[in-house]
C-alpha positions in Angstrom: 0.1 0.1 0.1 2.0 3.0 1.3 4.5 3.9 3.9 4.9 6.8 6.2 8.1 8.8 5.6 10.3 9.7 8.7 10.6 13.4 9.2 13.9 13.2 10.8 15.4 11.4 7.6 15.8 8.1 9.3 14.7 4.8 7.7 10.9 4.8 7.0 8.8 2.9 9.7 5.5 0.8 9.4 2.4 2.6 10.2 0.7 1.9 13.7 -1.8 -0.9 14.2 -4.8 1.5 14.3 -3.7 3.1 10.9 -3.4 -0.6 9.6 -6.9 -1.6 10.8 -8.4 1.7 9.1 -6.7 0.7 5.8 -8.0 -2.9 5.8 -11.8 -1.5 6.5 -11.3 1.1 3.6 -10.1 -2.0 1.2 -13.1 -4.0 2.3 -15.6 -0.8 1.6 -14.0 -0.3 -1.6 -14.2 -3.9 -2.7 -18.1 -4.1 -1.6 -18.7 -1.0 -3.8 -17.1 -2.6 -6.7 -19.3 -5.8 -6.1 -22.3 -3.7 -5.9 -21.5 -1.7 -9.1 -20.8 -5.0 -11.0 -24.1 -6.4 -9.9 -26.1 -3.5 -10.8 -24.4 -3.5 -14.4 -25.5 -7.2 -14.7 -29.1 -6.5 -13.4 -29.5 -3.6 -15.9 -28.0 -5.5 -18.8 -30.7 -8.3 -17.9 -33.4 -5.9 -17.8 -32.6 -4.5 -21.1 -32.4 -7.8 -22.7 -35.9 -8.8 -21.2 -37.4 -5.8 -22.6 -35.9 -6.4 -26.0 -37.1 -10.1 -25.8 -40.7 -8.8 -24.6 -40.8 -6.5 -27.6 -39.9 -9.3 -30.1 -42.4 -11.6 -28.5 -45.1 -9.0 -28.9 -44.3 -8.3 -32.5 -44.2 -11.9 -33.4 -47.2 -13.2 -31.5 -49.6 -10.3 -31.0 -50.3 -9.1 -34.6 -54.2 -8.9 -33.6 -53.2 -6.3 -30.7 -51.2 -4.4 -33.4 -54.3 -4.2 -35.6 -56.5 -3.1 -32.8 -53.9 -0.3 -31.9 -53.8 0.8 -35.8 -57.5 1.1 -35.9 -58.1 2.8 -32.7 -56.9 5.6 -30.7 -56.6 3.6 -27.7 -56.3 0.0 -26.8 -57.2 0.0 -22.8 -60.8 -1.7 -23.5 -60.8 -5.3 -22.4 -62.8 -6.0 -25.6 -61.1 -5.4 -29.1 -62.0 -1.8 -30.7 -62.6 -3.7 -33.9 -64.1 -7.3 -33.8 -65.3 -9.3 -36.9 -68.2 -11.7 -36.1 -71.1 -13.3 -37.9 -74.9 -12.9 -37.6 -77.2 -15.9 -37.4 -77.2 -16.3 -41.0 -73.5 -16.5 -41.3 -73.1 -13.2 -42.7 -70.0 -11.2 -41.5 -70.1 -8.1 -39.1 -67.9 -5.7 -37.9 -68.2 -4.2 -34.4 -66.7 -0.8 -33.8 -66.0 0.3 -30.1 -64.6 3.4 -28.7 -62.6 3.7 -25.4 -65.7 5.2 -23.7 -68.1 2.4 -24.6 -69.8 3.8 -27.7 -70.3 1.2 -30.6 -71.2 0.7 -34.4 -72.1 -2.6 -35.9 -71.7 -2.9 -39.6 -72.8 -5.7 -41.8 -71.0 -6.9 -44.9 -74.4 -7.5 -46.4 -74.9 -4.1 -48.1 -72.0 -2.4 -46.2 -74.9 -1.3 -43.9 -74.4 0.3 -40.5 -77.1 -1.5 -38.5 -76.4 -0.2 -35.1 -75.0 3.0 -33.5 -75.0 3.3 -29.7 -74.0 5.9 -27.2 -71.7 5.1 -24.2 -74.6 4.5 -22.2 -75.9 1.6 -24.5 -78.5 3.9 -26.0 -79.4 2.8 -29.5 -79.6 5.8 -31.9 -80.7 4.1 -35.2 -84.2 2.5 -35.9 -84.5 -1.2 -37.2 -87.8 -2.5 -37.7 -88.9 -5.5 -35.5 -90.0 -7.1 -38.8 -86.9 -6.5 -40.7 -85.6 -9.5 -42.9 -81.7 -9.9 -42.3 -81.4 -12.5 -44.9 -80.1 -11.7 -48.5 -81.3 -10.8 -51.0 -83.5 -8.5 -48.8 -82.2 -5.3 -47.8 -82.5 -4.6 -44.0 -85.3 -2.2 -43.0 -83.2 0.1 -40.7 -79.8 1.3 -39.8 -78.1 3.2 -42.7 -78.5 1.3 -46.2 -76.4 2.6 -49.1 -78.3 3.7 -52.0 -76.1 3.2 -55.2 -75.9 3.6 -58.1 -79.6 4.7 -58.1 -81.8 6.1 -55.7 -85.5 5.1 -55.4 -87.0 4.3 -58.9 -85.2 6.9 -60.7 -83.8 4.7 -63.2 -83.9 1.1 -64.6 -82.4 -0.6 -61.7 -84.0 -2.2 -58.7 -85.3 0.2 -56.0 -82.4 2.3 -54.5 -79.8 0.2 -56.6 -77.9 -2.9 -55.9 -75.2 -2.0 -53.4 -77.3 -2.5 -50.4 -78.0 -6.2 -51.6 -74.3 -7.1 -52.2 -71.8 -8.7 -50.0 -68.9 -6.4 -49.3 -65.3 -7.4 -48.2 -63.1 -5.9 -45.8 -60.5 -3.8 -47.5 -57.0 -4.6 -45.6 -54.9 -2.3 -47.9 -57.2 0.8 -48.9 -55.6 3.9 -50.6 -54.7 6.2 -47.6 -57.0 8.8 -46.5 -56.1 12.2 -44.5 -54.5 11.4 -41.4 -57.3 13.0 -39.4 -59.7 10.7 -40.8 -57.7 7.8 -38.8 -56.2 9.5 -35.8 -58.1 8.7 -32.6 -60.6 6.8 -34.5 -61.8 3.1 -34.5 -62.6 2.3 -38.2 -63.1 -0.3 -40.6 -62.6 -0.2 -44.5 -64.9 -2.1 -46.9 -64.8 -2.7 -50.5 -67.4 -3.3 -53.2 -66.4 -4.3 -56.9 -68.8 -4.4 -59.8 -69.4 -8.3 -60.6 -70.4 -10.0 -63.9 -73.9 -10.0 -62.5 -73.9 -6.2 -61.9 -72.3 -5.6 -65.4 -75.4 -7.3 -67.0 -77.8 -4.6 -65.6 -75.4 -1.6 -65.1 -72.4 -1.9 -67.5 -69.9 0.0 -65.7 -67.0 -1.2 -63.7 -66.3 0.7 -60.7 -64.7 0.4 -57.2 -66.4 1.6 -54.2 -64.6 1.9 -51.0 -66.5 2.8 -47.7 -64.8 3.7 -44.5 -66.9 3.7 -41.2 -65.3 5.1 -38.3 -66.1 5.8 -34.5 -64.7 8.6 -32.8 -63.7 9.0 -29.3 -66.5 11.4 -28.8 -69.0 9.0 -30.4 -69.4 10.6 -33.7 -70.1 8.4 -36.6 -68.6 9.0 -40.0 -69.0 7.4 -43.2 -66.7 8.2 -46.1 -67.4 6.9 -49.7 -64.9 6.7 -52.4 -66.1 5.6 -55.9 -63.6 5.2 -58.7 -64.4 4.7 -62.2 -62.3 1.8 -63.5 -64.0 1.7 -66.9 -63.1 2.9 -70.2 -65.9 5.1 -70.5 -67.7 7.6 -68.2 -70.7 6.7 -66.1 -73.0 8.6 -63.9 -74.7 7.5 -60.5 -77.0 8.7 -57.6 -76.2 8.0 -54.1 -77.8 8.3 -50.6 -77.1 7.3 -47.0 -80.6 6.2 -46.2 -80.4 7.0 -42.4 -83.2 5.6 -40.2 -83.0 7.8 -36.9 -84.6 6.6 -33.7 -86.9 9.0 -32.3 -89.4 9.3 -29.5 -92.4 10.2 -31.5 -92.8 11.6 -34.9 -95.1 14.2 -33.6 -92.4 15.4 -31.2 -89.6 15.9 -33.8 -88.7 18.9 -36.2 -86.0 19.5 -38.6 -83.9 22.7 -39.0 -81.7 23.5 -41.8 -83.9 23.1 -44.8 -86.0 26.4 -44.6 -86.6 28.2 -47.8 -85.2 25.3 -50.0 -86.7 23.8 -53.0 -87.8 20.3 -52.9 -89.1 17.5 -55.0 -92.3 15.9 -53.6 -92.4 12.3 -54.4 -95.9 12.3 -53.4 -96.9 14.6 -56.3 -95.0 13.2 -59.1 -91.7 14.7 -58.1 -93.2 18.4 -58.5 -91.0 21.1 -57.2 -92.0 23.2 -54.4 -90.4 25.6 -52.0 -90.1 25.0 -48.1 -92.1 27.8 -46.4 -91.8 26.9 -42.7 -88.9 27.8 -40.4 -88.8 24.1 -39.4 -90.0 21.0 -40.6 -92.7 19.0 -38.5 -94.8 16.1 -39.4 -98.5 15.5 -39.5 -98.8 13.0 -42.5 -96.5 11.0 -44.9 -93.5 12.9 -46.3 -91.2 11.8 -49.0 -89.1 14.7 -50.4 -85.8 15.4 -51.9 -84.4 18.8 -50.6 -82.2 20.4 -53.1 -78.7 22.3 -52.8 -79.0 22.1 -48.9 -76.6 23.4 -46.3 -73.9 21.0 -44.9 -75.5 21.0 -41.6 -78.8 19.6 -40.7 -80.3 19.3 -37.1 -83.0 16.8 -36.0 -84.6 17.9 -32.6 -86.4 15.5 -30.6 -88.2 17.2 -28.0 -89.2 14.3 -25.8 -85.9 12.7 -25.6 -84.4 16.1 -25.3 -81.7 15.3 -27.7 -80.5 16.6 -31.1 -79.1 14.7 -34.0 -76.6 16.7 -36.1 -75.8 15.8 -39.8 -72.5 17.1 -41.6 -72.0 16.3 -45.0 -69.6 16.8 -47.9 -70.2 16.0 -51.7 -73.9 15.4 -50.9 -75.9 18.5 -52.1 -79.3 16.9 -51.5 -81.3 15.8 -48.2 -84.0 13.2 -48.4 -86.7 13.2 -45.7 -88.9 10.3 -45.4 -91.6 8.9 -43.1 -94.4 6.5 -44.2 -96.9 7.3 -42.0 -99.7 4.7 -41.1 -101.3 3.8 -44.5 -97.8 3.0 -46.1 -96.7 1.3 -43.0 -99.3 -1.2 -43.1 -98.4 -2.1 -46.9 -94.8 -3.1 -46.1 -94.1 -6.6 -45.0 -90.7 -5.6 -43.2 -92.2 -3.0 -41.4 -94.5 -2.6 -38.2 -97.9 -0.9 -38.5 -97.1 1.6 -35.8 -93.3 1.8 -36.4 -93.7 4.9 -38.2 -93.9 6.9 -34.9 -90.4 5.6 -33.9 -88.5 6.5 -36.9 -87.6 9.3 -39.4 -85.1 9.2 -42.5 -82.9 12.0 -43.2 -80.4 11.2 -45.9 -77.4 13.0 -47.2 -77.6 12.3 -50.9 -76.7 13.4 -54.3 -79.8 12.6 -56.4 -81.3 15.7 -58.6 -77.9 15.9 -60.4 -76.2 12.5 -60.7 -72.5 12.5 -60.3 -70.4 11.9 -63.4 -67.0 10.2 -63.6 -64.5 10.0 -66.3 -62.3 7.0 -66.6 -60.0 6.8 -63.7 -61.7 9.6 -61.9 -62.8 9.2 -58.2 -65.7 10.9 -56.2 -65.5 11.3 -52.3 -68.6 11.9 -50.3 -68.8 12.1 -46.4 -71.4 11.9 -43.6 -70.8 12.6 -40.1 -73.5 12.0 -37.5 -73.3 13.2 -33.9 -75.9 13.5 -30.9 -76.1 15.8 -28.0 -78.6 16.5 -25.3 -81.1 19.5 -25.9 -83.5 21.3 -23.7 
């Protein structure tokens, strides 16, 4: 170790016993510190390698977790944010859930939203108790997609064929704007023209539909229709939304005042809306033209307001069959007209024309808030 030098110039002498004991204690403490340092280093290395191992295991063995996180802003719900199931007829369905507990259910039959529930489990869409859930029948309720024809305005079946076709989940759709994905639970669906479709409507197309549920419970539907044909074609489209209401006599619509509309009960004759709000006392079947992008439905008894925001959809359909027509529909209850109201974002009066390779995009966003 070291020796003490004599101040008198004599030969150096060994340190006293007390000093030797202190030196040995110091050496022991130093060795202990080194041992602790080495142990901490080994533990840190082991922890780091364990983290790497866990990450590798997660990436290799949890692809479904990754799918869920990529399709939702949060993954802290015990149930998956996107769940693929089947109905009693074996038809695929997709259930979307947000972190607060709101949900939407979409059928691959027609790409149709069948259910939209709040975080309290309250159903916001109407579906008839007599609805037929087996193809080729369209389901009476939810949000059927009317494409490429609305109503009987053409040579195709009522409301076109899209609502009666089986759609597929689109695993690799062309990207949308990041805001259409961030913080939202969603599914992408795809419908392509079949040989059967081409016999009645000779136009090749791709119809991509994204249905998303935001953290605040907003339901959004984005449609992208592309012409993959070698010649132009035109189409009409409507999101035929069946809203669940307390009683048709307790409901009013605002945002349609002073607009022209086509009355389907009067051979599509054109009229102008005179009232400040639309209320209901009898059958209504109208197409309002060049409407605002925001429409509101006030339900006084349930004290809630639906808001419809739309893009690329200039028209609004308003429909309630009332008592007489209700009794003539086999898939609709005689008194159910009181609990439903259809208000659609649509493009009907002026069909949309696409040149070869062109794509059209339309958007519908639905929300509900309490009101007095």
